[in-house]
N, C-alpha and C positions, 0 to 999 in steps of 0.2 A: 581416272581409275574406275573400273567397272563395277557395277553391284556385286556383279558373280566373286571377281578378284578381292573386294572388300569383304565380303561372306567367309571365303575361303582364309582370309588373313585372321578374322576373327575366330572363327574356328581355331586356327594354329595357335593363335594366343591364349584361349581360353582351355584346349584340350593339352595345350604344352606346360600350362601353369600346374595341371593336374598330374602331369607327367613328373615335372619337377620338382613337385612334394613329395612323390613318393620315393623320386632319387635321394632326396634329403633325410628322410626317415631313418635309415641306416645310420647316418650321422648324429641323430638325438640320442641323448641318454636317456636312461628309463624314466627317470622321473618329469623328464619333460612329456611322457605318454602316459602318465597315470589318469586315472579316470578324474582326477577332480580339474585335471589340465583339460582333456577332450570337453568336458562340461563347461567350460569357461569359454572356449573356443567356439561350441556349439552356440552358446548363446549370443557371443558378437557376431557372429556369421550368420545367424539369426535374422539380427538387427540390420546387418546389410544383404541380407536376402531379401527381405522385406522392402527396405529403398529402392535396390535395384529393380522388384518386380513393379513397384508402383511407377516409377519412370519408366519404364518397358512398356506397361499397358498406357502410359501417357503419348509417349511417344507413338506407338500405335493408333493409338485415338486420332492423335493432329495428322498423322499421314492418311488416314482413312479418312477422315472429315476432308481433308483438301482435295484427296482424290473422287469422293462423291461430288463435291462441290464442283470440279471442273467439268468431268462428267455430262451434269444435269446441264451444264453451261452450252456442251456441245447439242445435248439434245434441244434445249431451246434455240439453240443457233439453226440447226437443221429445219425445226419448225418453222421458223421466223423466214427461211430462206424460201420453201415451199409455199407460205402464205404471199411472200412478195412476188411468186411469179404467177400466182392466180390474181392478186388484183392488178397487177400489168397484163394479163391476158384480159380482164375485163375491162382494161381501159380503151380496148383496141388494136386493130394494128398498125397506130403509129408506135407502139411501144415493142414492137420486133427487135430493133437492135438492141434494147435496154435489156429484152429477157435473153438473147443469145451472149451479152457481154456477163450477164449473171451465171448463166450456163458453165463459161469460159472462165470464170472465177470461182465457182464450184468445183469444176475440175480441177483448177491450180491448189486450189486449198487441200484437196483430197492428197495431192503429189507430195505437197510440201508438208504438212500436218503428218501425214503417214507414207513415207518413202518406202517403195516397194522392198528397197534392200535395207536391212535391220541394220546393218553396219551405218546407217548413213541416221543423223541425228534429225528428229523431227523439227521443222522450221516454224513458229508461232509470230512471228513479227509480220504485221499487217501490211508494212508498207510493201508494195510491188505486187501484192494480190490480186490487182485489179478492183478492189472496192470503189477508190476515188473517180474510175472510168465509170461503173453503174453508177452512183451518185451523179456525175455530171450529166450522164445521158438521162437521168429521170430530170432530173432539172432544167432539160432542153424542152421535155414535154410540154405543146402549147394547149392545155384545155379547151375544147370550144362549147363545152357546156358545163351545169353545176355538177352534174355526174361524174364526168372527167376529172374536175376539179376537186373532188372530196378522194378521186381516186389517187390523183396525183399526191396528196396530202397524206392519206395513208401510206404512201410507198416511200414516200420520203422518212416517215417516222418509223418504217420498218428498216428501212434502210440503216438508219441512224442506230436505231438498237442493235443489228447485226453488227456494225462498226465496233462500237461499243463491247459487245462480247468477245468480239476478236482481241480488243487492246488489253479486256480482262483478262483474258486466257493467256495473252504474252507476258503480262504482268506478274500472274501467277506462277510463270513459269519456272521462277526461283526456288531454290528449298524451302520447305518449311520446317526442316529439322535443324535444329541447334547440335551442330557437331562438337563443340565442346562438351555439352550436355552428353551425347552419343557416346564420345571417348569416355568422362566419367562413368558411364555405365558400364561398359567392356572393362574397365579398369576396378571394379567392383566383382564383375563375374569373373574375373581373373582370380581375384583375391578369394572370392568362396570358394572355385575351383582348387586353389592351391592349399587351402585347408582341407578339402576332400580328400586330396591326393596325399596328405602328410597323415593322415590316420586312417586311410583305407589299405587294405589287405593287397599284397603285391598279388595278386592272380587274374586270368584271363576273363570270369565273372565280373571284377571290379572293374579293370579297366573297359570292358564293354560297356558297361552300365556309364561310366563318363564319357567316353566316346558318344553315346546316344544322346547324353543330356548336353554335351557342348554342341553335337549338331543343333538338337533342336532350341538352344540361345541363338545360335550363329543364324538359323533358319529364321528365327523372329528379328533378328537384326537384317537378315536380307530383305524379308518381308518390308520392313519398315521404308529401306534405300528403295524398293520398286514402286511403291504407295506414292512414293514423294517424288517421283518420275513419271507422271501417269502416260505420256505419250512415249517414252523408250522402255525398253526392256521387256521384260517377259511380263508381265503384269502391266498393261497399257490400255487406255479408253478404246473402245472400238468407235472404228471408221464406220458401223453399219447404219448411225442415224443420217450420215451425210452422205452415203452411198443412195439409202434409200429416197433421200432429198432429190438427189440428181436424178433418180431415175424416175422422179415425177414432173420434173422441170421441162417446161417448153410443152406439156399437154394441153 
């Protein structure tokens, strides 16, 4: 299910709970709507609202932290790819095949990680990306002097780092958000909106205010889900670092 669909479902649940409260209000007897009853409900919902706000903040922070971490890893990988190409260029013309394989690997990674058609999901699995071919090509280089030997060692170290970053991105592609926890928070929010609707006047201003509040809360849930999938959706990691790296390869 897409993040947009989940966001709409959350909006429908939360706003629907407030409308349900409004519909149930005429069925309540007068003593259920007394000032003491309202104060008691406000105290209880204040506690639930505080817990919901705390958990929502934690979920947003966790999703943002995961997003920033993977964004940083993409930037590191792009920088290491450019550095690897420069090391191979300094090695000499013998590394031409390795550099060509490196360029094809980056082109393939771009098309797999950031597909042109957004209906396609990104593919982060390093297998089949061409990294092993680049590694083998560098291993086959036969240094003729100490300088080339040192450059080959540097190149092997960098290509190992790039491979580790790719696998790290793949392993981090799973969700960092606890869905049971998210469901509990949505349930708390529905309870809060139900209580608001129960004591809110049945007029257009009150309904519009509840709708705007529900939109804001469902937007926060949507933001959490989007940040949790940093290579898909509306909020995704930019491919600019990798494209900039590709532009510098082979020069």
